[in-house]
C-alpha positions as CSV (number, residue, x, y, z in Angstrom):
1,M,8.8,14.5,-4.7
2,E,5.4,13.2,-5.5
3,L,3.5,10.0,-6.2
4,V,2.1,9.6,-9.6
5,S,0.1,7.1,-11.5
6,P,1.7,5.1,-14.0
7,S,1.6,7.0,-17.3
8,H,3.4,6.9,-20.7
9,E,5.2,9.9,-20.0
10,F,7.6,8.1,-17.7
11,E,8.7,5.3,-20.0
12,A,12.3,6.5,-20.1
13,A,12.3,7.0,-16.5
14,F,10.8,3.4,-16.0
15,A,13.5,2.0,-18.2
16,A,16.1,3.6,-15.8
17,F,14.4,2.5,-13.0
18,Y,14.3,-1.2,-14.2
19,D,18.0,-1.0,-15.1
20,D,18.8,0.2,-11.8
21,F,17.2,-3.0,-10.4
22,L,18.7,-5.1,-13.2
23,A,22.2,-3.9,-12.1
24,N,22.0,-3.6,-8.5
25,D,19.1,-5.9,-7.2
26,N,18.6,-8.6,-10.0
27,E,16.6,-10.7,-7.7
28,N,13.9,-8.1,-7.7
29,S,14.2,-6.9,-11.3
30,E,11.9,-9.5,-12.7
31,Y,8.8,-7.8,-10.9
32,Y,9.5,-5.0,-13.3
33,L,10.5,-6.9,-16.3
34,A,7.0,-6.6,-18.0
35,G,7.3,-2.9,-18.1
36,K,10.7,-3.0,-19.9
37,Q,9.5,-5.5,-22.6
38,D,6.1,-3.8,-23.3
39,F,5.7,-0.6,-21.4
40,T,2.3,0.4,-23.0
41,S,0.7,-2.9,-22.2
42,Y,2.4,-2.7,-18.4
43,V,0.8,0.7,-17.8
44,K,-2.5,-0.6,-19.1
45,H,-2.4,-3.4,-16.9
46,L,-1.4,-1.3,-13.8
47,L,-4.3,1.0,-14.5
48,D,-6.8,-1.6,-15.1
49,E,-5.7,-3.1,-11.7
50,A,-6.5,0.0,-10.0
51,N,-10.0,-0.1,-11.5
52,G,-10.6,-3.6,-10.8
53,V,-10.6,-4.6,-14.5
54,N,-9.0,-7.9,-15.8
55,L,-7.8,-9.1,-12.2
56,A,-6.0,-12.3,-12.2
57,D,-7.6,-14.9,-9.9
58,G,-6.8,-13.9,-6.1
59,Y,-6.1,-10.4,-6.9
60,V,-7.9,-7.3,-5.6
61,P,-8.1,-3.9,-7.0
62,C,-4.8,-2.0,-6.5
63,N,-3.5,1.5,-7.1
64,H,0.0,1.6,-8.3
65,Y,2.4,4.7,-7.8
66,W,5.9,6.0,-8.7
67,L,7.7,8.2,-6.3
68,V,9.1,10.7,-8.7
69,N,11.5,13.6,-8.1
70,D,11.9,17.0,-9.6
71,N,13.8,15.3,-12.4
72,K,10.8,13.0,-13.1
73,S,13.1,10.1,-12.4
74,I,11.3,7.0,-10.7
75,L,12.8,6.3,-7.3
76,G,10.3,3.8,-6.0
77,A,7.2,2.0,-6.6
78,I,4.4,1.4,-4.1
79,R,1.0,-0.4,-4.5
80,V,-2.0,0.3,-2.4
81,R,-4.5,-2.7,-2.4
82,H,-8.1,-1.6,-1.8
83,N,-8.6,-4.6,0.6
84,I,-7.0,-7.5,2.0
85,D,-9.9,-9.8,1.5
86,N,-8.2,-13.1,0.7
87,E,-5.7,-15.2,3.0
88,F,-2.5,-14.4,1.2
89,L,-3.0,-10.6,1.5
90,A,-4.6,-10.9,5.2
91,L,-1.7,-13.1,6.4
92,E,1.4,-12.0,4.5
93,A,1.2,-9.4,2.1
94,G,-1.1,-6.7,3.3
95,H,-2.6,-3.7,2.0
96,I,0.9,-1.8,0.9
97,G,3.6,-3.2,-0.7
98,Y,6.8,-1.1,-1.9
99,D,10.1,-1.2,-3.9
100,M,12.9,1.5,-3.6
101,A,15.3,1.6,-6.7
102,P,18.6,0.4,-5.4
103,L,20.3,3.7,-5.9
104,S,17.6,5.5,-4.2
105,R,17.8,3.4,-0.9
106,K,19.1,4.9,2.4
107,K,18.3,8.5,1.8
108,G,14.8,8.6,3.5
109,N,12.9,8.0,0.1
110,G,11.1,4.9,1.5
111,K,9.7,6.6,4.5
112,L,8.5,9.5,2.4
113,M,6.9,7.2,-0.3
114,L,5.1,5.4,2.4
115,K,3.9,8.6,4.1
116,L,2.5,9.6,0.8
117,A,0.7,6.3,-0.1
118,L,-0.9,6.2,3.6
119,A,-2.7,9.6,2.3
120,K,-3.7,7.4,-0.9
121,A,-5.2,4.5,1.4
122,K,-7.0,7.1,3.5
123,A,-8.5,8.5,0.5
124,L,-9.8,5.0,-0.4
125,G,-11.6,4.7,2.9
126,I,-9.1,2.5,4.5
127,H,-8.5,3.6,8.1
128,S,-5.8,1.2,9.1
129,V,-3.6,-0.5,6.9
130,L,-1.4,-3.8,7.4
131,I,2.0,-3.7,6.0
132,T,4.6,-6.4,6.1
133,A,8.2,-6.9,5.7
134,D,10.6,-9.8,5.8
135,E,11.5,-10.3,9.5
136,D,15.3,-9.9,8.5
137,N,14.6,-6.7,6.2
138,L,15.3,-4.1,9.0
139,A,15.4,-1.2,6.5
140,S,12.0,-1.7,5.4
141,R,10.7,-2.5,9.1
142,R,12.3,1.2,10.1
143,V,10.3,2.6,7.0
144,I,7.2,1.2,8.5
145,E,7.9,2.0,12.2
146,S,8.8,5.6,11.2
147,N,5.3,6.0,9.7
148,G,3.6,4.9,12.8
149,G,3.6,1.2,12.3
150,Q,2.7,-0.8,15.3
151,F,4.2,-4.2,15.5
152,D,1.6,-7.2,15.5
153,R,3.6,-10.2,15.1
154,V,5.9,-12.6,13.1
155,V,4.0,-15.0,11.0
156,I,5.5,-17.7,8.5
157,G,4.3,-17.1,5.3
158,K,2.2,-19.9,3.3
159,V,2.9,-18.4,-0.2
160,F,6.6,-17.2,0.6
161,P,7.4,-19.6,3.8
162,N,9.8,-17.4,5.6
163,P,9.2,-15.2,8.7
164,I,7.3,-12.0,7.9
165,A,6.9,-9.2,10.4
166,R,3.4,-7.6,10.4
167,Y,2.7,-4.1,11.2
168,W,-0.6,-2.1,11.4
169,V,-0.5,1.7,10.6
170,D,-3.2,4.2,11.2
171,C,-4.0,6.3,8.1
172,S,-5.8,9.3,9.8
């Protein structure tokens, strides 16, 4: 398995990734809807974001990666933000955010995906990353802890007003 940057060669795999969310985690499928509706524009947007081009207000440069297996299926998506220089990122979103496709969960894929993303963060010059998870999302918290996450504290988000567990992870 490997992390790949978004590319047109994964259009069919992305459609299957989205369909998995739609069928099995509809609440989070909306995040990927733009990719299903117009894949070419979606990939361009993700690549622009990585290069700091056409960023929406409050956004920072962010590399997007897909965890793909040997069959070139997308098992998960992970985002590595280049900095956390705004209040939302510094408090509740952090450097790294990720989602596992519902049918790829509980198989160790999240742990591997985060491990690979930590190397990407290190390559960007980030020495320690902030990663957050909903306080009650024990699976995500285990993924973070299994990658060396040191619990910081629980905060109440301002944008998403729910308890959020904050962790710091050394990238070296």
